[in-house]
A tleap script that builds the chain and sets N, CA, C and O, in Angstrom:
source leaprc.protein.ff14SB
mol = sequence {
  NMET SER ALA TYR LEU ILE ILE LYS ALA ASN
  VAL SER ASN TRP GLU LYS PHE LYS ARG TYR
  THR ASP VAL VAL PRO ALA ILE VAL LYS ALA
  HIE GLY GLY GLU TYR ILE VAL MET ASP GLY
  ALA PRO ASP VAL VAL GLU GLY GLU ASP TYR
  PRO GLY SER ILE VAL ILE SER LYS TRP PRO
  SER LYS LYS ALA ALA ASN ASP PHE TRP GLN
  SER LYS ALA TYR LYS GLU ALA ILE PRO LEU
  ARG GLU GLY THR GLY GLU PHE LYS VAL LEU
  LEU VAL ASN GLY CLEU
}
set mol.1.N position { -24.675 -9.697 -33.389 }
set mol.1.CA position { -23.531 -10.964 -33.062 }
set mol.1.C position { -22.949 -9.798 -34.946 }
set mol.1.O position { -23.631 -9.920 -35.964 }
set mol.2.N position { -21.850 -8.983 -34.911 }
set mol.2.CA position { -21.210 -8.056 -35.359 }
set mol.2.C position { -20.416 -9.438 -36.332 }
set mol.2.O position { -20.141 -10.614 -36.093 }
set mol.3.N position { -20.320 -8.850 -37.076 }
set mol.3.CA position { -19.142 -8.903 -38.610 }
set mol.3.C position { -18.195 -8.275 -39.831 }
set mol.3.O position { -18.905 -7.599 -40.575 }
set mol.4.N position { -17.532 -8.287 -40.033 }
set mol.4.CA position { -16.378 -7.745 -41.404 }
set mol.4.C position { -16.411 -7.998 -42.603 }
set mol.4.O position { -16.489 -9.148 -43.036 }
set mol.5.N position { -16.365 -7.107 -43.219 }
set mol.5.CA position { -15.211 -7.505 -44.037 }
set mol.5.C position { -14.011 -7.103 -44.569 }
set mol.5.O position { -13.629 -5.933 -44.613 }
set mol.6.N position { -13.508 -7.911 -44.909 }
set mol.6.CA position { -12.834 -7.743 -45.040 }
set mol.6.C position { -12.023 -7.658 -46.373 }
set mol.6.O position { -12.134 -8.703 -47.015 }
set mol.7.N position { -11.258 -6.734 -46.962 }
set mol.7.CA position { -10.775 -7.118 -48.362 }
set mol.7.C position { -9.562 -6.963 -48.274 }
set mol.7.O position { -8.969 -6.505 -47.298 }
set mol.8.N position { -8.899 -7.484 -49.708 }
set mol.8.CA position { -7.224 -7.316 -50.315 }
set mol.8.C position { -8.027 -6.041 -51.449 }
set mol.8.O position { -9.120 -5.859 -51.986 }
set mol.9.N position { -6.806 -5.439 -51.369 }
set mol.9.CA position { -6.989 -5.198 -52.571 }
set mol.9.C position { -5.404 -4.436 -53.093 }
set mol.9.O position { -4.584 -3.621 -52.671 }
set mol.10.N position { -5.643 -5.332 -54.299 }
set mol.10.CA position { -3.713 -4.672 -54.929 }
set mol.10.C position { -4.654 -3.808 -56.166 }
set mol.10.O position { -4.903 -4.411 -57.210 }
set mol.11.N position { -5.022 -2.744 -56.024 }
set mol.11.CA position { -5.076 -1.342 -57.301 }
set mol.11.C position { -3.601 -0.853 -58.230 }
set mol.11.O position { -2.534 -0.240 -58.278 }
set mol.12.N position { -4.598 -1.706 -58.862 }
set mol.12.CA position { -3.812 -1.066 -59.727 }
set mol.12.C position { -3.537 0.053 -61.052 }
set mol.12.O position { -2.656 0.079 -61.912 }
set mol.13.N position { -4.690 0.925 -60.789 }
set mol.13.CA position { -5.032 2.443 -61.177 }
set mol.13.C position { -5.913 3.004 -60.157 }
set mol.13.O position { -7.081 2.810 -59.817 }
set mol.14.N position { -4.677 3.987 -59.675 }
set mol.14.CA position { -5.361 4.784 -58.065 }
set mol.14.C position { -6.428 5.606 -58.720 }
set mol.14.O position { -7.647 5.530 -58.565 }
set mol.15.N position { -5.259 6.942 -59.992 }
set mol.15.CA position { -6.784 7.047 -60.192 }
set mol.15.C position { -8.287 7.557 -60.792 }
set mol.15.O position { -8.900 8.623 -60.847 }
set mol.16.N position { -8.547 5.906 -61.279 }
set mol.16.CA position { -9.728 5.647 -61.580 }
set mol.16.C position { -10.317 5.225 -60.320 }
set mol.16.O position { -11.452 5.588 -60.014 }
set mol.17.N position { -9.257 4.104 -59.196 }
set mol.17.CA position { -10.165 3.516 -58.340 }
set mol.17.C position { -10.967 4.764 -57.672 }
set mol.17.O position { -12.177 4.587 -57.528 }
set mol.18.N position { -10.314 6.256 -57.164 }
set mol.18.CA position { -10.851 7.094 -56.702 }
set mol.18.C position { -12.479 7.407 -56.824 }
set mol.18.O position { -13.394 7.712 -56.060 }
set mol.19.N position { -12.308 7.169 -58.134 }
set mol.19.CA position { -14.058 7.346 -57.863 }
set mol.19.C position { -14.355 6.707 -57.180 }
set mol.19.O position { -14.598 7.128 -56.049 }
set mol.20.N position { -14.480 5.510 -57.454 }
set mol.20.CA position { -15.179 4.475 -56.572 }
set mol.20.C position { -15.177 4.971 -54.988 }
set mol.20.O position { -16.190 5.266 -54.354 }
set mol.21.N position { -13.610 5.000 -54.416 }
set mol.21.CA position { -14.037 5.559 -52.364 }
set mol.21.C position { -14.802 7.224 -52.881 }
set mol.21.O position { -15.513 7.532 -51.924 }
set mol.22.N position { -14.858 7.791 -53.435 }
set mol.22.CA position { -15.447 8.569 -53.478 }
set mol.22.C position { -16.523 8.538 -53.485 }
set mol.22.O position { -16.968 9.684 -53.420 }
set mol.23.N position { -17.418 7.662 -53.542 }
set mol.23.CA position { -19.210 7.222 -52.846 }
set mol.23.C position { -19.006 6.192 -51.919 }
set mol.23.O position { -19.896 5.870 -51.132 }
set mol.24.N position { -17.602 5.496 -51.952 }
set mol.24.CA position { -17.867 4.456 -51.480 }
set mol.24.C position { -19.127 4.156 -49.827 }
set mol.24.O position { -20.241 3.790 -49.453 }
set mol.25.N position { -17.394 4.826 -49.309 }
set mol.25.CA position { -18.065 4.531 -47.845 }
set mol.25.C position { -19.312 5.732 -47.177 }
set mol.25.O position { -19.509 5.631 -45.966 }
set mol.26.N position { -19.899 6.525 -47.731 }
set mol.26.CA position { -21.794 7.386 -47.780 }
set mol.26.C position { -22.857 6.328 -48.145 }
set mol.26.O position { -24.060 6.571 -48.232 }
set mol.27.N position { -21.951 4.452 -48.463 }
set mol.27.CA position { -23.381 3.744 -49.063 }
set mol.27.C position { -23.214 3.106 -47.535 }
set mol.27.O position { -24.137 2.857 -46.760 }
set mol.28.N position { -21.426 2.856 -47.248 }
set mol.28.CA position { -21.766 1.671 -46.564 }
set mol.28.C position { -21.771 2.629 -44.896 }
set mol.28.O position { -21.058 2.097 -44.046 }
set mol.29.N position { -22.338 3.635 -44.548 }
set mol.29.CA position { -22.575 4.517 -43.848 }
set mol.29.C position { -23.766 4.439 -43.020 }
set mol.29.O position { -24.230 4.362 -41.883 }
set mol.30.N position { -24.021 4.516 -44.481 }
set mol.30.CA position { -25.671 4.321 -44.175 }
set mol.30.C position { -26.071 3.318 -44.609 }
set mol.30.O position { -26.984 3.430 -45.427 }
set mol.31.N position { -25.631 2.056 -44.302 }
set mol.31.CA position { -25.465 0.544 -44.090 }
set mol.31.C position { -25.243 0.417 -42.477 }
set mol.31.O position { -25.547 -0.680 -42.008 }
set mol.32.N position { -25.131 0.639 -42.273 }
set mol.32.CA position { -24.544 0.726 -40.575 }
set mol.32.C position { -23.535 0.205 -40.329 }
set mol.32.O position { -23.279 -0.438 -39.311 }
set mol.33.N position { -22.487 0.525 -41.688 }
set mol.33.CA position { -21.240 0.003 -41.509 }
set mol.33.C position { -20.390 0.866 -40.494 }
set mol.33.O position { -20.756 1.981 -40.123 }
set mol.34.N position { -19.082 0.179 -40.026 }
set mol.34.CA position { -17.246 1.599 -40.149 }
set mol.34.C position { -16.485 1.008 -40.751 }
set mol.34.O position { -16.394 -0.219 -40.777 }
set mol.35.N position { -15.505 2.151 -41.603 }
set mol.35.CA position { -14.217 1.216 -41.607 }
set mol.35.C position { -13.285 1.789 -40.489 }
set mol.35.O position { -12.996 2.935 -40.145 }
set mol.36.N position { -12.842 0.233 -39.950 }
set mol.36.CA position { -12.172 0.463 -39.241 }
set mol.36.C position { -10.778 -0.323 -39.027 }
set mol.36.O position { -10.352 -0.819 -37.985 }
set mol.37.N position { -10.375 -0.304 -39.903 }
set mol.37.CA position { -9.024 -0.422 -40.465 }
set mol.37.C position { -8.845 0.036 -41.846 }
set mol.37.O position { -9.544 -0.691 -42.552 }
set mol.38.N position { -8.274 0.844 -42.503 }
set mol.38.CA position { -7.599 1.210 -43.681 }
set mol.38.C position { -5.234 1.362 -44.117 }
set mol.38.O position { -4.471 2.323 -44.017 }
set mol.39.N position { -5.044 0.205 -44.460 }
set mol.39.CA position { -3.564 0.002 -44.868 }
set mol.39.C position { -2.715 -0.302 -45.499 }
set mol.39.O position { -1.928 -1.220 -45.267 }
set mol.40.N position { -2.729 0.466 -46.472 }
set mol.40.CA position { -2.128 0.424 -47.628 }
set mol.40.C position { -0.560 -0.483 -47.577 }
set mol.40.O position { -0.143 -1.087 -48.565 }
set mol.41.N position { 0.095 -0.443 -46.401 }
set mol.41.CA position { 1.292 -1.038 -45.959 }
set mol.41.C position { 0.779 -2.462 -45.040 }
set mol.41.O position { 0.477 -2.291 -43.859 }
set mol.42.N position { 0.716 -3.613 -45.542 }
set mol.42.CA position { 0.684 -4.064 -44.123 }
set mol.42.C position { 1.926 -5.233 -43.776 }
set mol.42.O position { 2.563 -5.907 -44.585 }
set mol.43.N position { 1.972 -5.223 -43.032 }
set mol.43.CA position { 3.380 -5.321 -42.127 }
set mol.43.C position { 3.647 -7.055 -42.307 }
set mol.43.O position { 4.539 -7.359 -41.515 }
set mol.44.N position { 3.290 -7.967 -42.887 }
set mol.44.CA position { 3.897 -9.536 -43.243 }
set mol.44.C position { 4.291 -10.535 -41.948 }
set mol.44.O position { 5.206 -11.302 -42.247 }
set mol.45.N position { 3.890 -10.659 -40.837 }
set mol.45.CA position { 4.426 -11.313 -40.185 }
set mol.45.C position { 4.822 -13.144 -40.206 }
set mol.45.O position { 5.507 -13.870 -39.486 }
set mol.46.N position { 4.016 -13.347 -41.382 }
set mol.46.CA position { 3.951 -14.638 -41.433 }
set mol.46.C position { 3.558 -14.470 -42.883 }
set mol.46.O position { 3.326 -13.438 -43.512 }
set mol.47.N position { 3.545 -15.507 -43.193 }
set mol.47.CA position { 3.764 -16.094 -44.930 }
set mol.47.C position { 4.542 -15.708 -45.050 }
set mol.47.O position { 5.609 -15.594 -44.446 }
set mol.48.N position { 3.502 -14.983 -47.185 }
set mol.48.CA position { 4.003 -15.286 -48.633 }
set mol.48.C position { 3.517 -13.026 -48.426 }
set mol.48.O position { 2.386 -12.558 -48.299 }
set mol.49.N position { 4.871 -12.226 -48.477 }
set mol.49.CA position { 4.197 -11.229 -48.773 }
set mol.49.C position { 2.823 -10.831 -49.824 }
set mol.49.O position { 2.343 -11.208 -50.893 }
set mol.50.N position { 2.550 -9.771 -48.698 }
set mol.50.CA position { 1.491 -9.033 -50.131 }
set mol.50.C position { 1.559 -7.588 -50.274 }
set mol.50.O position { 1.553 -6.626 -49.507 }
set mol.51.N position { 1.638 -7.810 -51.756 }
set mol.51.CA position { 1.877 -6.580 -51.815 }
set mol.51.C position { 0.231 -5.342 -52.590 }
set mol.51.O position { 0.040 -4.886 -53.717 }
set mol.52.N position { -0.295 -5.275 -51.745 }
set mol.52.CA position { -1.664 -4.763 -51.945 }
set mol.52.C position { -2.332 -3.975 -50.359 }
set mol.52.O position { -1.316 -3.744 -49.704 }
set mol.53.N position { -3.257 -3.621 -49.743 }
set mol.53.CA position { -3.581 -2.557 -49.164 }
set mol.53.C position { -4.664 -3.775 -48.745 }
set mol.53.O position { -5.033 -4.734 -49.423 }
set mol.54.N position { -5.128 -3.287 -47.039 }
set mol.54.CA position { -6.417 -4.141 -46.382 }
set mol.54.C position { -7.063 -3.056 -46.505 }
set mol.54.O position { -6.498 -2.067 -46.972 }
set mol.55.N position { -8.554 -3.015 -46.057 }
set mol.55.CA position { -8.974 -2.990 -45.473 }
set mol.55.C position { -10.555 -3.293 -45.064 }
set mol.55.O position { -11.427 -3.603 -45.875 }
set mol.56.N position { -10.742 -3.134 -43.596 }
set mol.56.CA position { -11.606 -3.938 -42.637 }
set mol.56.C position { -13.216 -3.609 -42.462 }
set mol.56.O position { -13.618 -4.760 -42.292 }
set mol.57.N position { -14.235 -2.892 -42.402 }
set mol.57.CA position { -15.822 -3.056 -41.978 }
set mol.57.C position { -15.270 -3.524 -41.063 }
set mol.57.O position { -14.160 -4.045 -40.949 }
set mol.58.N position { -16.453 -3.246 -40.049 }
set mol.58.CA position { -17.561 -3.133 -38.757 }
set mol.58.C position { -19.277 -3.499 -39.784 }
set mol.58.O position { -19.783 -2.691 -40.562 }
set mol.59.N position { -19.768 -4.715 -39.501 }
set mol.59.CA position { -21.152 -4.172 -39.761 }
set mol.59.C position { -21.455 -4.806 -38.321 }
set mol.59.O position { -20.651 -5.310 -37.537 }
set mol.60.N position { -23.281 -4.589 -38.154 }
set mol.60.CA position { -23.691 -5.009 -37.208 }
set mol.60.C position { -24.063 -6.496 -37.329 }
set mol.60.O position { -24.214 -7.293 -36.403 }
set mol.61.N position { -24.207 -6.763 -38.940 }
set mol.61.CA position { -23.797 -8.453 -38.514 }
set mol.61.C position { -24.551 -8.492 -39.922 }
set mol.61.O position { -25.059 -7.665 -40.680 }
set mol.62.N position { -24.305 -10.313 -39.875 }
set mol.62.CA position { -23.945 -10.449 -41.806 }
set mol.62.C position { -24.896 -10.610 -41.953 }
set mol.62.O position { -24.702 -11.196 -43.018 }
set mol.63.N position { -26.406 -10.650 -41.804 }
set mol.63.CA position { -27.127 -9.394 -42.811 }
set mol.63.C position { -26.753 -7.700 -43.689 }
set mol.63.O position { -26.657 -7.386 -44.876 }
set mol.64.N position { -26.586 -6.670 -41.942 }
set mol.64.CA position { -26.376 -5.519 -43.183 }
set mol.64.C position { -25.372 -5.106 -44.087 }
set mol.64.O position { -25.259 -4.337 -45.041 }
set mol.65.N position { -24.137 -6.532 -42.916 }
set mol.65.CA position { -23.091 -6.500 -44.496 }
set mol.65.C position { -23.626 -7.137 -45.761 }
set mol.65.O position { -22.822 -7.263 -46.684 }
set mol.66.N position { -24.446 -7.415 -45.876 }
set mol.66.CA position { -24.723 -8.317 -47.762 }
set mol.66.C position { -26.065 -7.569 -47.605 }
set mol.66.O position { -26.818 -7.710 -48.569 }
set mol.67.N position { -26.553 -6.748 -46.521 }
set mol.67.CA position { -27.955 -6.252 -46.684 }
set mol.67.C position { -26.825 -4.716 -48.035 }
set mol.67.O position { -27.164 -4.235 -49.116 }
set mol.68.N position { -26.091 -4.587 -47.541 }
set mol.68.CA position { -25.131 -3.387 -48.096 }
set mol.68.C position { -25.070 -4.286 -49.841 }
set mol.68.O position { -25.902 -4.544 -50.711 }
set mol.69.N position { -24.042 -4.445 -49.708 }
set mol.69.CA position { -23.525 -5.604 -50.877 }
set mol.69.C position { -23.981 -6.125 -51.740 }
set mol.69.O position { -23.225 -6.705 -52.519 }
set mol.70.N position { -25.704 -6.141 -52.015 }
set mol.70.CA position { -26.863 -5.959 -52.779 }
set mol.70.C position { -27.425 -5.211 -52.787 }
set mol.70.O position { -28.429 -5.033 -53.476 }
set mol.71.N position { -27.012 -4.617 -52.114 }
set mol.71.CA position { -27.911 -3.387 -52.359 }
set mol.71.C position { -28.040 -1.996 -53.883 }
set mol.71.O position { -27.532 -2.207 -54.984 }
set mol.72.N position { -28.560 -1.120 -53.646 }
set mol.72.CA position { -29.231 -1.392 -55.684 }
set mol.72.C position { -28.146 0.010 -55.501 }
set mol.72.O position { -28.168 0.533 -56.615 }
set mol.73.N position { -27.252 0.807 -54.625 }
set mol.73.CA position { -26.073 1.839 -54.661 }
set mol.73.C position { -25.115 0.816 -54.829 }
set mol.73.O position { -24.518 0.645 -55.892 }
set mol.74.N position { -24.924 0.039 -53.682 }
set mol.74.CA position { -23.209 -0.384 -53.914 }
set mol.74.C position { -23.550 -1.233 -55.527 }
set mol.74.O position { -22.490 -0.810 -55.990 }
set mol.75.N position { -23.890 -1.703 -56.207 }
set mol.75.CA position { -24.174 -2.189 -57.124 }
set mol.75.C position { -24.684 -0.616 -58.163 }
set mol.75.O position { -25.593 -0.232 -58.899 }
set mol.76.N position { -24.210 -0.446 -57.950 }
set mol.76.CA position { -24.325 0.875 -59.395 }
set mol.76.C position { -22.966 1.650 -59.488 }
set mol.76.O position { -22.311 2.045 -60.453 }
set mol.77.N position { -22.654 1.772 -57.202 }
set mol.77.CA position { -20.689 1.614 -57.216 }
set mol.77.C position { -19.937 1.269 -58.169 }
set mol.77.O position { -19.165 1.809 -58.961 }
set mol.78.N position { -20.649 -0.623 -57.730 }
set mol.78.CA position { -19.526 -1.364 -58.199 }
set mol.78.C position { -19.118 -1.413 -59.608 }
set mol.78.O position { -18.068 -2.042 -59.476 }
set mol.79.N position { -19.233 -1.164 -60.974 }
set mol.79.CA position { -18.329 -0.228 -61.929 }
set mol.79.C position { -17.639 0.838 -62.030 }
set mol.79.O position { -17.047 1.254 -63.026 }
set mol.80.N position { -17.712 1.309 -60.958 }
set mol.80.CA position { -16.813 2.367 -60.346 }
set mol.80.C position { -15.640 1.483 -60.002 }
set mol.80.O position { -15.395 1.585 -58.800 }
set mol.81.N position { -15.047 0.878 -60.456 }
set mol.81.CA position { -13.402 0.180 -59.770 }
set mol.81.C position { -13.384 -1.035 -60.424 }
set mol.81.O position { -12.463 -1.768 -60.062 }
set mol.82.N position { -14.163 -1.504 -61.330 }
set mol.82.CA position { -13.960 -2.712 -62.443 }
set mol.82.C position { -11.864 -2.044 -63.436 }
set mol.82.O position { -11.735 -1.068 -64.174 }
set mol.83.N position { -11.205 -2.612 -63.185 }
set mol.83.CA position { -10.270 -2.323 -64.196 }
set mol.83.C position { -9.507 -1.252 -63.040 }
set mol.83.O position { -8.872 -0.375 -63.627 }
set mol.84.N position { -9.450 -1.163 -61.745 }
set mol.84.CA position { -8.676 -0.396 -60.787 }
set mol.84.C position { -7.841 -1.342 -60.583 }
set mol.84.O position { -6.742 -0.889 -60.262 }
set mol.85.N position { -7.909 -3.262 -60.659 }
set mol.85.CA position { -7.589 -3.630 -59.277 }
set mol.85.C position { -8.039 -4.512 -59.669 }
set mol.85.O position { -8.896 -4.618 -60.546 }
set mol.86.N position { -7.064 -5.966 -58.544 }
set mol.86.CA position { -7.794 -7.081 -57.920 }
set mol.86.C position { -8.159 -7.462 -56.532 }
set mol.86.O position { -7.461 -7.113 -55.580 }
set mol.87.N position { -8.865 -7.925 -56.444 }
set mol.87.CA position { -9.810 -7.436 -54.698 }
set mol.87.C position { -10.725 -8.989 -54.430 }
set mol.87.O position { -11.430 -9.785 -55.051 }
set mol.88.N position { -10.196 -8.778 -53.175 }
set mol.88.CA position { -10.639 -10.301 -53.019 }
set mol.88.C position { -11.627 -10.099 -51.466 }
set mol.88.O position { -11.114 -9.536 -50.499 }
set mol.89.N position { -12.837 -10.553 -51.422 }
set mol.89.CA position { -13.415 -9.897 -50.182 }
set mol.89.C position { -14.079 -11.069 -49.162 }
set mol.89.O position { -14.848 -11.783 -49.806 }
set mol.90.N position { -14.020 -11.306 -48.283 }
set mol.90.CA position { -13.815 -11.796 -47.101 }
set mol.90.C position { -15.615 -11.766 -45.765 }
set mol.90.O position { -15.797 -10.869 -44.941 }
set mol.91.N position { -16.041 -12.289 -45.859 }
set mol.91.CA position { -17.474 -11.456 -45.067 }
set mol.91.C position { -17.138 -12.830 -43.428 }
set mol.91.O position { -16.967 -14.048 -43.476 }
set mol.92.N position { -17.175 -11.804 -42.118 }
set mol.92.CA position { -16.500 -12.989 -41.013 }
set mol.92.C position { -17.218 -12.835 -39.886 }
set mol.92.O position { -17.154 -11.620 -39.701 }
set mol.93.N position { -17.791 -13.244 -39.113 }
set mol.93.CA position { -18.135 -13.129 -37.058 }
set mol.93.C position { -17.737 -12.616 -37.155 }
set mol.93.O position { -16.933 -12.450 -38.072 }
set mol.94.N position { -18.017 -11.832 -36.138 }
set mol.94.CA position { -16.693 -11.498 -34.939 }
set mol.94.C position { -17.103 -12.120 -33.919 }
set mol.94.O position { -17.995 -12.964 -34.018 }
set mol.95.N position { -16.358 -11.726 -32.427 }
set mol.95.CA position { -16.853 -12.520 -31.658 }
set mol.95.C position { -17.566 -12.388 -30.350 }
set mol.95.O position { -17.976 -13.391 -29.766 }
savepdb mol mol.pdb
quit
């Protein structure tokens, strides 16, 4: 069953955050993930306004997404985003 990582990001330091975005896409791809949504200004149709970006990646399974998240390569990339904003990450099953 496919799975999706849904990331709500409110980036405050784009210059520093770019170092993170320069390396993570290759790690995502190497673990079988693919980006399907990157929206820096999502339209809020109900609820509170969200001042940030939405990124969604598709994975073959929750295990594949967790393997990426726990990988040595991604663990080494995480410090590149420290101090660059606030991030909320959800992992959900697809249909």
